[in-house]
C-alpha positions as CSV (number, residue, x, y, z in Angstrom):
1,X,0.0,0.0,0.0
2,X,1.2,3.5,-0.8
3,X,0.7,6.5,1.5
4,X,-0.6,9.6,-0.1
5,X,-1.7,12.8,1.6
6,X,-4.5,15.1,0.7
7,X,-3.0,18.5,-0.2
8,X,-4.7,20.1,2.8
9,X,-3.2,17.5,5.1
10,X,0.2,18.0,3.6
11,X,-0.1,21.7,4.3
12,X,-1.1,21.0,7.9
13,X,1.9,18.8,8.3
14,X,4.2,21.5,6.9
15,X,2.6,24.1,9.1
16,X,2.9,21.9,12.2
17,X,6.6,21.3,11.5
18,X,7.2,25.0,11.0
19,X,5.5,25.7,14.3
20,X,7.7,23.2,16.1
21,X,10.8,24.6,14.5
22,X,9.8,28.2,15.5
23,X,8.6,27.4,19.0
24,X,10.9,24.6,19.8
25,X,13.9,23.8,17.6
26,X,14.9,22.4,14.2
27,X,15.6,19.1,15.9
28,X,12.0,19.0,17.3
29,X,10.6,19.7,13.8
30,X,12.8,17.0,12.3
31,X,11.7,14.4,15.0
32,X,8.0,15.4,14.3
33,X,8.4,14.7,10.6
34,X,10.4,11.5,11.2
35,X,7.7,10.2,13.6
36,X,5.0,11.0,11.0
37,X,6.9,9.1,8.3
38,X,7.5,6.1,10.6
39,X,3.8,5.8,11.6
40,X,2.7,6.3,7.9
41,X,5.0,3.5,6.9
42,X,3.8,1.3,9.6
43,X,0.2,1.9,8.6
44,X,1.0,1.3,4.9
45,X,2.7,-2.0,5.7
46,X,0.1,-3.2,8.2
47,X,-3.2,-1.5,7.2
48,X,-5.3,-3.9,9.5
49,X,-3.3,-3.0,12.6
50,X,-5.4,-2.3,15.6
51,X,-9.1,-2.9,16.3
52,X,-12.2,-1.2,14.8
53,X,-13.8,1.2,17.3
54,X,-17.3,2.0,16.0
55,X,-19.1,1.6,12.8
56,X,-16.1,-0.2,11.2
57,X,-13.6,2.5,11.8
């Protein structure tokens, strides 16, 4: 499975990283993006991970 982001979600990710860099540090922004990529990769590799909560979600 391939991960793709809606353009608005991609903008949100960029804005969040910019905020973390401005309010924290470049290292914090880098860790934020790295964590996002790690989780996105995990979800792409194991799309059925976890348990459905309600209404099949």
